[in-house]
C-alpha positions as CSV (number, residue, x, y, z in Angstrom):
1,M,0.0,0.0,0.0
2,N,1.2,3.5,-0.6
3,R,0.1,7.1,0.3
4,K,-2.4,7.2,-2.6
5,D,-4.1,4.0,-1.4
6,I,-4.3,5.5,2.1
7,D,-5.8,8.8,0.8
8,R,-8.5,6.7,-1.0
9,L,-9.3,4.8,2.2
10,L,-9.4,8.0,4.2
11,V,-11.9,9.5,1.8
12,E,-14.1,6.3,2.4
13,A,-13.6,6.6,6.2
14,K,-14.6,10.2,6.0
15,R,-17.7,9.3,4.1
16,I,-18.6,6.6,6.6
17,T,-18.1,8.7,9.7
18,N,-18.5,12.3,8.6
19,H,-15.2,13.1,10.4
20,P,-12.5,15.1,8.6
21,G,-9.5,13.9,10.6
22,F,-8.1,10.5,11.4
23,V,-5.2,9.0,13.4
24,I,-3.4,6.1,11.6
25,I,-2.2,3.7,14.3
26,G,-1.2,0.6,12.6
27,S,1.6,-0.7,10.4
28,L,1.0,1.8,7.6
29,S,1.6,4.8,9.9
30,V,5.2,4.4,8.9
31,L,4.3,6.1,5.6
32,G,3.7,9.3,7.5
33,A,7.0,9.1,9.3
34,V,9.5,7.7,6.8
35,A,9.6,8.7,3.1
36,N,10.8,5.3,1.8
37,P,10.3,2.6,4.4
38,P,11.2,-1.0,3.5
39,V,8.7,-2.6,1.1
40,S,7.8,-5.3,3.6
41,M,6.6,-2.5,6.0
42,T,4.1,-1.2,3.4
43,G,2.8,-4.5,2.1
44,S,-0.3,-4.4,4.3
45,I,-3.6,-4.5,2.5
46,D,-5.5,-2.7,5.3
47,I,-5.1,0.5,7.4
48,D,-5.8,0.7,11.1
49,L,-7.2,4.1,12.0
50,Y,-9.8,6.0,14.0
51,P,-11.4,9.4,13.8
52,K,-9.3,11.9,15.7
53,N,-12.4,13.3,17.5
54,D,-14.3,10.0,17.9
55,P,-11.9,7.1,18.6
56,G,-14.8,4.8,19.6
57,R,-15.8,4.4,16.0
58,A,-12.6,2.5,15.1
59,S,-14.4,-0.8,15.2
60,E,-17.2,0.4,13.0
61,I,-14.7,1.6,10.4
62,A,-12.7,-1.7,10.7
63,K,-15.8,-3.8,10.0
64,I,-16.7,-1.8,6.9
65,L,-13.1,-1.5,5.5
66,G,-12.0,-5.0,6.6
67,L,-9.0,-4.1,8.7
68,G,-6.6,-6.2,10.8
69,S,-4.1,-8.9,10.3
70,E,-1.9,-10.3,13.1
71,S,0.6,-12.0,10.7
72,R,1.0,-8.9,8.6
73,D,1.7,-6.9,11.8
74,R,4.4,-9.3,12.8
75,E,6.1,-9.1,9.4
76,W,5.8,-5.3,9.6
77,I,7.4,-5.1,13.0
78,R,10.3,-7.4,12.1
79,A,11.0,-5.3,8.9
80,G,11.0,-2.2,11.1
81,L,13.4,-3.8,13.6
82,E,15.7,-5.0,10.9
83,A,15.8,-1.6,9.3
84,N,16.4,0.1,12.7
85,I,13.1,2.1,12.3
86,L,11.5,0.4,15.3
87,S,12.9,-0.2,18.8
88,L,11.8,-3.1,21.0
89,P,12.3,-0.9,24.2
90,T,9.9,1.7,22.7
91,I,7.4,-1.0,21.7
92,E,7.5,-2.4,25.3
93,Y,7.1,1.1,26.7
94,R,4.1,1.8,24.5
95,L,2.6,-1.6,25.4
96,R,2.4,-0.4,29.1
97,E,0.4,2.7,27.9
98,T,-2.0,0.7,25.7
99,I,-5.4,-0.3,26.8
100,M,-6.2,-3.9,25.9
101,E,-7.7,-7.1,27.2
102,T,-5.6,-9.4,29.4
103,D,-5.3,-12.2,26.8
104,E,-4.4,-9.7,24.1
105,R,-1.7,-8.2,26.4
106,Q,-0.3,-11.6,27.0
107,R,-0.1,-12.3,23.3
108,A,1.6,-9.0,22.7
109,K,4.2,-9.7,25.5
110,Q,4.8,-13.2,24.0
111,S,5.2,-11.6,20.5
112,I,7.8,-9.2,21.9
113,E,9.8,-12.0,23.4
114,E,9.6,-13.9,20.1
115,D,10.7,-10.7,18.3
116,R,13.6,-10.2,20.8
117,A,14.8,-13.8,20.1
118,W,14.4,-13.2,16.3
119,L,16.3,-9.9,16.5
120,T,19.2,-11.6,18.5
121,A,19.4,-14.3,15.7
122,N,19.1,-11.7,12.9
123,P,20.9,-8.5,14.0
124,P,20.3,-5.5,11.7
125,G,22.7,-5.3,8.8
126,Q,23.2,-9.1,8.6
127,E,21.6,-11.5,6.2
128,L,18.3,-12.8,7.7
129,N,18.0,-16.4,8.9
C-alpha cells in the first residue's frame, strides 16, 4: 500500500463517519514518518485508523473497510526492527500505555519475546535467517 491508497481509504472513512481527521495507528503509519520505508513495511492490505475526535468508531470503520491482520503486523514489526526504524524498548514502553484485554496483552508480550529472540538471531545489517 502507498500514500495514494491511504488517501483513497481516508476518503471512504470520512464518508462513513463524517469526520474530517483520522489517526493512523497501525503498520501503515510508517508512511507518515518515513519517506521510503522497506517494502515489507508497506505491504499491508489494510489500514488501522480511528477518527481523531471520535476514537470509539474505530471498530465500525474496521468492520466496513475490513481491517486487521496479526501475521502482517508481525512481518511489519520485524521489517522495522531489521531496518532500525523500530525499537523493542519503545514498543515495550508503548505496550504499558496501551489499553487492551488481558489475553491480548499476554499475546503481545509473547510476541515481543519472540521478536527479541528473532532480533538476536538476525541483527540489523546481517543477512536474515
